[in-house]
FIVEXFI-588351 format. One line per field, with one value per residue: residue number from 1; chain; x, y, z of N, C-alpha, C, O in turn. Coordinates in Angstrom, 1 decimal. Example, Ala and Ser with C-alpha at 12.3 -4.5 7.8 and 13.67 -1.06 7.14 Angstrom:
<rs>
seq 1; 2
mol A; A
n_xx 13.2; 12.8
n_yy -5.7; -2.2
n_zz 7.8; 7.1
ca_xx 12.3; 13.7
ca_yy -4.5; -1.1
ca_zz 7.8; 7.1
c_xx 13.2; 12.9
c_yy -3.3; 0.0
c_zz 7.8; 7.9
o_xx 14.2; 13.4
o_yy -3.3; 1.1
o_zz 8.5; 8.0
</rs>
This chain:
<rs>
seq 1; 2; 3; 4; 5; 6; 7; 8; 9; 10; 11; 12; 13; 14; 15; 16; 17; 18; 19; 20; 21; 22; 23; 24; 25; 26; 27; 28; 29; 30; 31; 32; 33; 34; 35; 36; 37; 38; 39; 40; 41; 42; 43; 44; 45; 46; 47; 48; 49; 50; 51; 52; 53; 54; 55; 56; 57; 58; 59; 60; 61; 62; 63; 64; 65; 66; 67; 68; 69; 70; 71; 72; 73; 74; 75; 76; 77; 78; 79; 80; 81; 82; 83; 84; 85
mol A; A; A; A; A; A; A; A; A; A; A; A; A; A; A; A; A; A; A; A; A; A; A; A; A; A; A; A; A; A; A; A; A; A; A; A; A; A; A; A; A; A; A; A; A; A; A; A; A; A; A; A; A; A; A; A; A; A; A; A; A; A; A; A; A; A; A; A; A; A; A; A; A; A; A; A; A; A; A; A; A; A; A; A; A
n_xx 26.2; 26.0; 23.3; 22.1; 22.8; 21.7; 19.0; 18.7; 19.2; 17.1; 14.9; 15.5; 15.1; 12.4; 11.2; 12.1; 10.7; 8.0; 7.9; 8.3; 6.0; 4.0; 1.1; 0.8; 0.1; -1.3; -2.1; -3.9; -4.7; -6.6; -5.2; -5.4; -7.2; -6.7; -8.4; -7.7; -5.2; -5.5; -4.6; -4.1; -3.3; -1.9; -1.8; 0.7; 2.3; 2.5; 1.9; -0.6; -1.4; -4.5; -7.0; -8.2; -11.0; -11.9; -14.0; -15.4; -17.6; -17.4; -14.8; -12.8; -11.0; -9.6; -10.7; -10.1; -8.3; -7.6; -5.4; -4.7; -2.1; 0.2; 3.7; 5.3; 7.2; 6.5; 5.5; 3.3; 0.6; -2.7; -5.0; -7.3; -9.2; -10.3; -12.5; -12.1; -13.4
n_yy -11.1; -8.7; -8.0; -9.9; -9.1; -6.5; -7.3; -8.8; -6.8; -5.0; -6.7; -7.1; -4.6; -4.1; -6.1; -5.3; -2.9; -3.5; -5.0; -3.1; -1.6; -3.2; -4.2; -4.3; -6.1; -5.7; -6.8; -6.0; -4.3; -1.4; 1.4; 4.1; 6.7; 9.4; 12.0; 14.6; 14.5; 12.4; 9.8; 6.4; 4.4; 1.4; -0.8; -2.0; 0.0; 0.5; 2.8; 4.4; 6.3; 7.6; 7.6; 10.7; 10.8; 8.8; 7.1; 5.3; 4.0; 1.6; 1.1; 1.8; 2.8; -0.1; -1.8; -4.8; -5.0; -5.5; -4.1; -3.0; -1.7; 0.5; 1.2; 4.3; 7.3; 9.0; 7.4; 4.9; 4.2; 3.6; 1.5; 0.0; -0.6; -3.2; -4.4; -7.0; -10.1
n_zz -29.6; -28.4; -28.9; -27.4; -24.8; -24.5; -24.8; -22.3; -20.4; -20.9; -20.2; -17.5; -16.4; -17.0; -15.4; -12.8; -12.6; -12.6; -10.3; -8.4; -8.7; -7.9; -5.9; -2.4; 0.7; 3.9; 7.2; 10.0; 13.1; 13.6; 14.9; 14.8; 13.0; 11.2; 10.1; 9.3; 8.1; 6.5; 7.2; 8.1; 10.8; 11.9; 14.8; 14.9; 14.0; 11.3; 8.7; 6.5; 3.7; 3.1; 0.4; -0.9; -1.2; 0.6; 2.8; 5.4; 7.4; 8.9; 9.5; 12.1; 15.2; 16.6; 14.9; 13.0; 10.1; 6.6; 4.4; 1.3; -0.5; -2.2; -2.5; -2.6; -3.3; -1.3; 0.7; 2.0; 0.1; 0.5; -1.2; -0.9; 1.9; 4.0; 6.3; 8.6; 9.9
ca_xx 26.4; 25.5; 21.9; 21.6; 23.1; 20.6; 17.7; 18.7; 19.1; 15.7; 14.0; 15.6; 14.4; 10.8; 10.9; 12.2; 9.7; 6.8; 7.9; 8.2; 4.6; 3.1; 0.3; 1.2; -1.0; -0.9; -3.2; -3.7; -5.8; -6.5; -4.8; -6.0; -7.5; -6.6; -9.1; -7.2; -4.1; -5.9; -3.6; -4.5; -2.1; -2.1; -1.2; 2.1; 3.0; 2.5; 0.9; -1.1; -2.1; -5.9; -7.4; -8.9; -12.5; -12.1; -14.9; -16.0; -18.1; -17.1; -13.5; -12.6; -10.1; -9.8; -11.2; -9.2; -8.5; -6.7; -5.0; -4.0; -1.4; 1.4; 4.8; 5.8; 8.3; 6.0; 5.1; 2.4; -0.7; -3.8; -6.0; -8.4; -9.2; -11.4; -12.7; -12.1; -14.2
ca_yy -11.1; -7.4; -8.1; -10.6; -8.3; -5.4; -8.0; -9.1; -5.5; -4.6; -7.7; -6.9; -3.3; -4.3; -6.9; -4.5; -1.8; -4.2; -5.4; -1.9; -1.0; -4.2; -3.9; -4.9; -6.3; -5.7; -7.1; -5.5; -3.6; 0.0; 2.2; 5.5; 7.3; 10.9; 12.5; 15.9; 14.2; 11.2; 8.7; 5.3; 3.8; 0.1; -1.0; -2.3; 1.2; 0.8; 4.0; 4.3; 7.5; 7.3; 8.4; 11.9; 10.6; 7.6; 7.1; 4.0; 4.0; 0.4; 1.1; 2.7; 2.2; -1.4; -2.7; -5.6; -4.7; -5.8; -2.9; -3.2; -0.4; 0.6; 2.0; 5.3; 8.1; 9.6; 6.4; 3.7; 4.7; 2.7; 1.6; -0.6; -1.1; -4.1; -4.9; -8.4; -10.8
ca_zz -28.1; -28.0; -28.9; -26.1; -23.6; -24.5; -24.4; -20.9; -19.6; -21.0; -19.5; -16.1; -16.2; -17.0; -14.2; -11.6; -12.5; -12.4; -8.9; -7.7; -8.7; -7.4; -4.8; -1.2; 1.6; 5.3; 8.0; 11.4; 13.9; 13.5; 16.1; 14.6; 11.6; 11.3; 9.0; 8.8; 7.3; 5.8; 7.6; 8.9; 11.6; 12.5; 16.1; 14.7; 13.7; 9.9; 8.4; 5.2; 3.3; 2.5; -0.8; -0.5; -1.1; 1.4; 3.9; 5.7; 8.8; 9.5; 9.9; 13.3; 16.1; 17.1; 13.8; 12.2; 8.6; 5.4; 3.7; 0.1; -0.8; -3.0; -1.9; -3.5; -2.7; -0.2; 1.7; 1.7; -0.4; 0.5; -2.3; -0.3; 3.4; 4.1; 7.7; 8.8; 10.9
c_xx 25.8; 23.9; 21.3; 21.7; 22.0; 19.3; 17.6; 18.5; 17.6; 14.8; 14.3; 15.0; 13.0; 10.5; 11.0; 11.1; 8.4; 6.8; 7.7; 6.7; 3.6; 2.4; 0.8; 0.0; -0.6; -2.2; -2.9; -4.9; -5.5; -6.2; -5.4; -6.3; -7.5; -7.2; -8.5; -5.9; -4.3; -4.9; -4.3; -3.2; -2.7; -1.4; 0.3; 2.9; 3.0; 1.5; 0.7; -1.7; -3.5; -6.1; -8.3; -10.4; -12.8; -13.1; -15.5; -16.4; -17.8; -15.7; -13.2; -11.5; -10.6; -10.3; -10.0; -9.4; -7.3; -6.5; -4.2; -3.3; -0.2; 2.3; 5.1; 6.8; 7.8; 5.4; 4.2; 0.9; -1.8; -4.7; -7.3; -8.2; -10.5; -11.5; -12.7; -12.9; -13.3
c_yy -9.8; -7.4; -8.9; -9.9; -7.2; -6.1; -8.3; -8.0; -5.0; -5.4; -7.4; -5.6; -3.4; -5.1; -6.1; -3.4; -2.4; -4.6; -4.3; -1.3; -2.1; -3.8; -4.9; -5.2; -6.3; -5.9; -6.6; -4.9; -2.2; 0.6; 3.6; 5.9; 8.8; 11.5; 13.8; 15.6; 13.0; 10.0; 7.6; 4.7; 2.6; 0.0; -1.3; -1.1; 1.5; 2.0; 4.0; 5.7; 7.1; 8.1; 9.6; 11.7; 9.3; 8.0; 5.8; 4.0; 2.6; 0.2; 2.2; 2.1; 1.0; -2.4; -3.5; -5.4; -5.4; -4.7; -3.4; -1.7; -0.6; 1.5; 3.0; 6.2; 8.8; 8.7; 5.3; 4.4; 3.6; 2.7; 0.9; -1.0; -2.0; -4.5; -6.4; -8.9; -11.2
c_zz -27.7; -27.9; -27.8; -24.9; -23.5; -24.1; -22.9; -20.1; -19.7; -20.1; -18.0; -15.7; -16.1; -15.7; -12.9; -11.5; -12.2; -10.9; -8.0; -7.6; -8.2; -6.1; -3.6; -0.3; 3.0; 6.1; 9.4; 12.0; 13.9; 14.8; 16.1; 13.2; 11.9; 10.0; 8.4; 7.9; 6.4; 6.0; 8.5; 9.5; 12.1; 13.9; 16.0; 14.2; 12.1; 9.6; 6.8; 4.9; 2.7; 1.3; -0.2; -0.4; -0.2; 2.5; 4.2; 7.2; 9.5; 9.9; 10.9; 14.1; 16.7; 16.0; 13.2; 10.8; 7.8; 4.6; 2.5; -0.3; -1.8; -2.4; -3.0; -2.7; -1.5; 0.9; 1.2; 1.3; -0.4; -0.6; -1.9; 1.2; 3.6; 5.6; 7.6; 10.0; 12.0
o_xx 25.2; 23.3; 20.2; 20.9; 21.5; 18.5; 16.6; 17.8; 17.0; 14.0; 13.3; 14.4; 12.4; 9.5; 10.1; 10.7; 7.8; 5.8; 7.1; 6.4; 2.4; 3.1; 1.1; -1.1; 0.5; -3.3; -1.8; -6.0; -4.4; -7.0; -6.0; -5.6; -8.2; -6.5; -8.7; -5.6; -3.4; -4.4; -5.0; -2.2; -3.8; -0.5; 1.0; 4.1; 3.5; 0.5; 1.5; -2.5; -3.5; -5.7; -8.9; -11.1; -13.9; -12.9; -16.1; -15.6; -18.0; -15.4; -13.4; -11.1; -11.7; -10.3; -9.0; -10.5; -6.3; -7.5; -3.2; -4.0; 0.3; 1.9; 5.1; 7.1; 8.6; 5.0; 4.4; 0.3; -1.7; -5.1; -8.4; -7.1; -11.6; -10.5; -13.2; -13.0; -13.8
o_yy -9.7; -6.8; -8.6; -10.0; -7.0; -5.6; -8.1; -8.0; -4.7; -4.8; -7.4; -5.6; -2.9; -4.8; -6.2; -3.1; -1.9; -4.4; -4.4; -0.8; -1.8; -3.2; -6.1; -4.7; -6.9; -5.4; -6.7; -5.0; -1.7; 0.4; 4.1; 5.4; 9.3; 11.6; 14.1; 16.4; 12.6; 9.4; 7.8; 4.5; 2.5; 0.7; -1.0; -1.3; 2.5; 2.2; 3.7; 6.2; 6.2; 9.3; 9.4; 12.5; 8.7; 9.0; 5.2; 4.1; 2.6; -0.7; 3.4; 0.9; 0.9; -3.6; -2.9; -5.6; -5.8; -4.3; -4.0; -0.7; -1.7; 2.5; 2.6; 5.9; 9.2; 9.2; 4.9; 5.0; 2.8; 3.8; 1.1; -1.5; -1.5; -5.1; -7.0; -8.2; -11.8
o_zz -26.6; -27.0; -27.2; -24.0; -22.4; -23.3; -22.3; -19.1; -18.7; -19.4; -17.2; -14.6; -15.1; -15.1; -12.1; -10.4; -11.3; -10.2; -7.0; -6.5; -8.1; -5.2; -3.7; -0.6; 3.3; 5.7; 9.9; 11.5; 14.1; 15.7; 17.1; 12.3; 12.7; 9.0; 7.2; 7.1; 5.7; 5.0; 9.5; 8.9; 12.7; 14.1; 16.9; 14.1; 11.7; 10.3; 6.0; 5.8; 1.8; 1.3; 0.8; 0.3; -0.4; 3.2; 3.3; 8.0; 10.7; 10.6; 10.6; 13.9; 17.2; 16.2; 12.9; 10.3; 8.3; 3.9; 2.6; -0.4; -2.1; -1.8; -4.2; -1.6; -0.7; 2.0; 0.1; 2.2; -1.3; -1.1; -2.5; 1.6; 3.5; 6.1; 6.7; 10.9; 13.0
</rs>
């Protein structure tokens, strides 16, 4: 019984950790990009921290985008921003 309980607890911990690290996706229209703080804001208010080396001339205010991001203790960290047609 103890072995079963330990296995169940370990499996639950692994599952919850994997879910927390999973990438998320948001679609929307760019409201602003602040290059000094490296923040992208969508019209619906969602904000994403951009990677320090991020640069894309195709993404600007009014562009419809799909943002892939991960949630962490400091907010939403964007890993990809793809312009949509």
